[in-house]
C-alpha atoms as a printed R data frame, in Angstrom:
    type eleno elety resid chain resno       x      y      z
1   ATOM     1    CA   UNK     A     1 -10.198  5.625 -8.657
2   ATOM     2    CA   UNK     A     2  -6.473  4.798 -8.742
3   ATOM     3    CA   UNK     A     3  -5.673  8.301 -9.984
4   ATOM     4    CA   UNK     A     4  -7.769  9.819 -7.181
5   ATOM     5    CA   UNK     A     5  -5.936  7.647 -4.623
6   ATOM     6    CA   UNK     A     6  -2.537  8.778 -5.901
7   ATOM     7    CA   UNK     A     7  -3.488 12.443 -6.142
8   ATOM     8    CA   UNK     A     8  -5.078 12.615 -2.687
9   ATOM     9    CA   UNK     A     9  -2.301 10.513 -1.166
10  ATOM    10    CA   UNK     A    10   0.225 12.931 -2.646
11  ATOM    11    CA   UNK     A    11  -1.665 15.916 -1.229
12  ATOM    12    CA   UNK     A    12  -1.913 14.290  2.213
13  ATOM    13    CA   UNK     A    13   1.752 13.282  2.097
14  ATOM    14    CA   UNK     A    14   2.838 16.819  1.257
15  ATOM    15    CA   UNK     A    15   0.555 18.324  3.922
16  ATOM    16    CA   UNK     A    16   2.163 16.113  6.556
17  ATOM    17    CA   UNK     A    17   5.690 15.878  5.114
18  ATOM    18    CA   UNK     A    18   6.457 19.557  4.557
19  ATOM    19    CA   UNK     A    19   5.670 20.608  8.157
20  ATOM    20    CA   UNK     A    20   7.572 17.568  9.471
21  ATOM    21    CA   UNK     A    21  10.644 18.639  7.552
22  ATOM    22    CA   UNK     A    22  10.287 22.369  8.294
23  ATOM    23    CA   UNK     A    23   9.592 22.021 12.018
24  ATOM    24    CA   UNK     A    24  12.355 19.483 12.560
25  ATOM    25    CA   UNK     A    25  14.899 21.578 10.667
26  ATOM    26    CA   UNK     A    26  13.813 24.724 12.527
27  ATOM    27    CA   UNK     A    27  14.086 23.022 15.947
28  ATOM    28    CA   UNK     A    28  17.200 20.972 15.206
29  ATOM    29    CA   UNK     A    29  19.046 19.944 18.334
30  ATOM    30    CA   UNK     A    30  16.169 20.752 20.677
31  ATOM    31    CA   UNK     A    31  14.612 17.916 22.662
32  ATOM    32    CA   UNK     A    32  11.078 16.993 21.711
33  ATOM    33    CA   UNK     A    33   8.489 18.503 23.998
34  ATOM    34    CA   UNK     A    34   5.091 16.982 24.811
35  ATOM    35    CA   UNK     A    35   3.375 19.469 22.508
36  ATOM    36    CA   UNK     A    36   5.529 18.270 19.612
37  ATOM    37    CA   UNK     A    37   3.883 14.852 19.594
38  ATOM    38    CA   UNK     A    38   0.403 16.377 19.818
39  ATOM    39    CA   UNK     A    39   1.197 18.820 17.017
40  ATOM    40    CA   UNK     A    40   2.569 16.010 14.880
41  ATOM    41    CA   UNK     A    41  -0.546 13.890 15.237
42  ATOM    42    CA   UNK     A    42  -2.784 16.915 14.668
43  ATOM    43    CA   UNK     A    43  -0.972 17.605 11.393
44  ATOM    44    CA   UNK     A    44  -1.381 13.941 10.435
45  ATOM    45    CA   UNK     A    45  -5.100 14.103 11.141
46  ATOM    46    CA   UNK     A    46  -5.516 17.289  9.108
47  ATOM    47    CA   UNK     A    47  -3.532 15.782  6.220
48  ATOM    48    CA   UNK     A    48  -5.510 12.542  6.308
49  ATOM    49    CA   UNK     A    49  -8.786 14.453  6.178
50  ATOM    50    CA   UNK     A    50  -8.166 14.145  2.449
51  ATOM    51    CA   UNK     A    51  -9.359 10.539  2.836
52  ATOM    52    CA   UNK     A    52 -12.821 11.717  3.836
53  ATOM    53    CA   UNK     A    53 -12.919 14.355  1.101
54  ATOM    54    CA   UNK     A    54 -11.740 11.936 -1.587
55  ATOM    55    CA   UNK     A    55 -14.156  9.170 -0.606
56  ATOM    56    CA   UNK     A    56 -17.045 11.636 -0.502
57  ATOM    57    CA   UNK     A    57 -16.141 13.024 -3.926
58  ATOM    58    CA   UNK     A    58 -15.843  9.482 -5.306
59  ATOM    59    CA   UNK     A    59 -19.238  8.611 -3.866
60  ATOM    60    CA   UNK     A    60 -21.009 11.770 -4.970
61  ATOM    61    CA   UNK     A    61 -19.411 12.568 -8.315
62  ATOM    62    CA   UNK     A    62 -18.207  9.267 -9.749
63  ATOM    63    CA   UNK     A    63 -20.656  6.780 -8.244
64  ATOM    64    CA   UNK     A    64 -23.928  8.698 -8.214
65  ATOM    65    CA   UNK     A    65 -24.148  9.156 -4.450
66  ATOM    66    CA   UNK     A    66 -23.622  5.547 -3.346
67  ATOM    67    CA   UNK     A    67 -20.478  3.771 -2.164
68  ATOM    68    CA   UNK     A    68 -20.086  0.544 -0.242
69  ATOM    69    CA   UNK     A    69 -18.063  0.222  2.933
70  ATOM    70    CA   UNK     A    70 -15.281 -1.924  1.430
71  ATOM    71    CA   UNK     A    71 -14.621  0.222 -1.659
72  ATOM    72    CA   UNK     A    72 -14.612  3.338  0.527
73  ATOM    73    CA   UNK     A    73 -12.339  1.681  3.079
74  ATOM    74    CA   UNK     A    74  -9.987  0.416  0.349
75  ATOM    75    CA   UNK     A    75  -9.763  3.868 -1.176
76  ATOM    76    CA   UNK     A    76  -8.996  5.343  2.239
77  ATOM    77    CA   UNK     A    77  -6.283  2.749  2.875
78  ATOM    78    CA   UNK     A    78  -4.734  3.481 -0.505
79  ATOM    79    CA   UNK     A    79  -4.600  7.214  0.186
80  ATOM    80    CA   UNK     A    80  -3.238  6.528  3.672
81  ATOM    81    CA   UNK     A    81  -0.528  4.232  2.285
82  ATOM    82    CA   UNK     A    82   0.634  6.807 -0.279
83  ATOM    83    CA   UNK     A    83   0.638  9.555  2.374
84  ATOM    84    CA   UNK     A    84   2.522  7.292  4.781
85  ATOM    85    CA   UNK     A    85   5.224  6.547  2.214
86  ATOM    86    CA   UNK     A    86   5.662 10.266  1.597
87  ATOM    87    CA   UNK     A    87   5.823 10.840  5.365
88  ATOM    88    CA   UNK     A    88   8.611  8.246  5.606
89  ATOM    89    CA   UNK     A    89  10.471  9.897  2.718
90  ATOM    90    CA   UNK     A    90  10.103 13.308  4.392
91  ATOM    91    CA   UNK     A    91  11.554 11.916  7.628
92  ATOM    92    CA   UNK     A    92  14.448 10.288  5.798
93  ATOM    93    CA   UNK     A    93  15.121 13.574  3.966
94  ATOM    94    CA   UNK     A    94  15.003 15.407  7.304
95  ATOM    95    CA   UNK     A    95  17.532 13.040  8.858
96  ATOM    96    CA   UNK     A    96  19.807 13.337  5.815
97  ATOM    97    CA   UNK     A    97  19.538 17.134  5.728
98  ATOM    98    CA   UNK     A    98  20.088 17.757  9.442
99  ATOM    99    CA   UNK     A    99  22.448 14.863 10.240
100 ATOM   100    CA   UNK     A   100  20.676 14.723 13.590
101 ATOM   101    CA   UNK     A   101  21.042 11.742 15.881
102 ATOM   102    CA   UNK     A   102  17.355 11.242 16.572
103 ATOM   103    CA   UNK     A   103  17.772  7.865 18.268
104 ATOM   104    CA   UNK     A   104  20.575  9.145 20.485
105 ATOM   105    CA   UNK     A   105  18.685 12.312 21.402
106 ATOM   106    CA   UNK     A   106  15.540 10.292 22.129
107 ATOM   107    CA   UNK     A   107  17.477  7.792 24.258
108 ATOM   108    CA   UNK     A   108  19.158 10.536 26.277
109 ATOM   109    CA   UNK     A   109  15.831 12.310 26.830
110 ATOM   110    CA   UNK     A   110  14.177  9.089 28.047
111 ATOM   111    CA   UNK     A   111  17.019  8.345 30.457
112 ATOM   112    CA   UNK     A   112  17.108 11.937 31.738
113 ATOM   113    CA   UNK     A   113  13.334 11.883 32.273
114 ATOM   114    CA   UNK     A   114  13.535  8.689 34.340
115 ATOM   115    CA   UNK     A   115  16.535 10.008 36.282
116 ATOM   116    CA   UNK     A   116  14.579 13.193 37.110
117 ATOM   117    CA   UNK     A   117  11.686 11.035 38.346
118 ATOM   118    CA   UNK     A   118  14.046  9.323 40.751
119 ATOM   119    CA   UNK     A   119  14.454  5.957 39.038
120 ATOM   120    CA   UNK     A   120  16.767  3.486 40.742
121 ATOM   121    CA   UNK     A   121  20.246  2.844 39.320
122 ATOM   122    CA   UNK     A   122  19.106 -0.653 38.280
123 ATOM   123    CA   UNK     A   123  16.086  0.738 36.419
124 ATOM   124    CA   UNK     A   124  18.287  3.321 34.716
125 ATOM   125    CA   UNK     A   125  20.760  0.605 33.700
126 ATOM   126    CA   UNK     A   126  17.930 -1.491 32.179
127 ATOM   127    CA   UNK     A   127  16.579  1.559 30.356
128 ATOM   128    CA   UNK     A   128  20.063  2.437 29.074
129 ATOM   129    CA   UNK     A   129  20.429 -1.120 27.710
130 ATOM   130    CA   UNK     A   130  17.004 -0.879 26.052
131 ATOM   131    CA   UNK     A   131  17.921  2.481 24.554
132 ATOM   132    CA   UNK     A   132  21.219  1.085 23.241
133 ATOM   133    CA   UNK     A   133  19.225 -1.663 21.525
134 ATOM   134    CA   UNK     A   134  16.811  0.927 20.119
135 ATOM   135    CA   UNK     A   135  19.693  3.013 18.742
136 ATOM   136    CA   UNK     A   136  21.218 -0.047 17.075
137 ATOM   137    CA   UNK     A   137  17.889 -0.986 15.462
138 ATOM   138    CA   UNK     A   138  17.091  2.596 14.455
139 ATOM   139    CA   UNK     A   139  20.403  2.830 12.591
140 ATOM   140    CA   UNK     A   140  19.076  0.192 10.165
141 ATOM   141    CA   UNK     A   141  17.076  1.928  7.400
142 ATOM   142    CA   UNK     A   142  14.469 -0.845  7.061
143 ATOM   143    CA   UNK     A   143  13.700 -0.749 10.784
144 ATOM   144    CA   UNK     A   144  13.662  3.055 10.884
145 ATOM   145    CA   UNK     A   145  11.356  3.303  7.859
146 ATOM   146    CA   UNK     A   146   8.963  0.699  9.244
147 ATOM   147    CA   UNK     A   147   8.932  2.510 12.575
148 ATOM   148    CA   UNK     A   148   8.208  5.834 10.861
149 ATOM   149    CA   UNK     A   149   5.479  4.268  8.694
150 ATOM   150    CA   UNK     A   150   3.865  2.882 11.849
151 ATOM   151    CA   UNK     A   151   3.558  6.399 13.279
152 ATOM   152    CA   UNK     A   152   1.163  7.651 10.610
153 ATOM   153    CA   UNK     A   153  -0.515  4.644  9.011
154 ATOM   154    CA   UNK     A   154  -2.677  3.744 12.049
155 ATOM   155    CA   UNK     A   155  -4.066  7.286 11.942
156 ATOM   156    CA   UNK     A   156  -4.916  6.729  8.272
157 ATOM   157    CA   UNK     A   157  -6.484  3.370  9.122
158 ATOM   158    CA   UNK     A   158  -8.724  5.011 11.704
159 ATOM   159    CA   UNK     A   159  -9.685  7.881  9.383
160 ATOM   160    CA   UNK     A   160 -10.415  5.343  6.623
161 ATOM   161    CA   UNK     A   161 -12.652  3.281  8.926
162 ATOM   162    CA   UNK     A   162 -14.605  6.313 10.103
163 ATOM   163    CA   UNK     A   163 -14.907  7.740  6.592
164 ATOM   164    CA   UNK     A   164 -16.087  4.449  5.099
165 ATOM   165    CA   UNK     A   165 -18.526  3.902  7.953
166 ATOM   166    CA   UNK     A   166 -20.068  7.332  7.584
167 ATOM   167    CA   UNK     A   167 -20.026  7.709  3.814
168 ATOM   168    CA   UNK     A   168 -21.491  4.288  3.003
169 ATOM   169    CA   UNK     A   169 -24.763  5.855  4.131
170 ATOM   170    CA   UNK     A   170 -25.920  7.875  1.113
171 ATOM   171    CA   UNK     A   171 -28.028 10.089  3.399
172 ATOM   172    CA   UNK     A   172 -24.918 11.263  5.268
173 ATOM   173    CA   UNK     A   173 -23.831 14.580  3.769
174 ATOM   174    CA   UNK     A   174 -25.546 14.051  0.400
175 ATOM   175    CA   UNK     A   175 -24.420 16.092 -2.587
176 ATOM   176    CA   UNK     A   176 -26.546 19.199 -2.909
177 ATOM   177    CA   UNK     A   177 -27.101 20.213 -6.482
178 ATOM   178    CA   UNK     A   178 -27.570 23.905 -7.306
179 ATOM   179    CA   UNK     A   179 -30.939 24.911 -8.568
């Protein structure tokens, strides 16, 4: 099972990491649009579909069609953790390759958005102070990596819960043998 976790986690990590790198490099210097977040989470969901596939294959091929909730959930979490680590590495590679100031760009976009909405000078000053704090924290690799990990891992947690809940029932999508 450990080998299946690593292999599927690697596949999921590459499926999410390569587009992250490619899209960010291609759009370097452009502010993030609302569709960018949706696209990012859609790619994560597609990549983490490997959790469902891997748990189903484990159930059907290795365990004779039966898997308990906790083993299925644990396998899903393992795959999600491996994929999340690869996602973090892809983001770190993207930042190193592009030399972009993500935290600064994000902070400026947030302040500009609030200014356009007519925020008061006091509210803008508070937001600017919060954004300065965010930039300082984001400059620390441990903080930045934990923040990046927290973008994808909850998606993997949810996919793992759903997959384990569905696939623990041996009547759900049973293996169909030819013949």
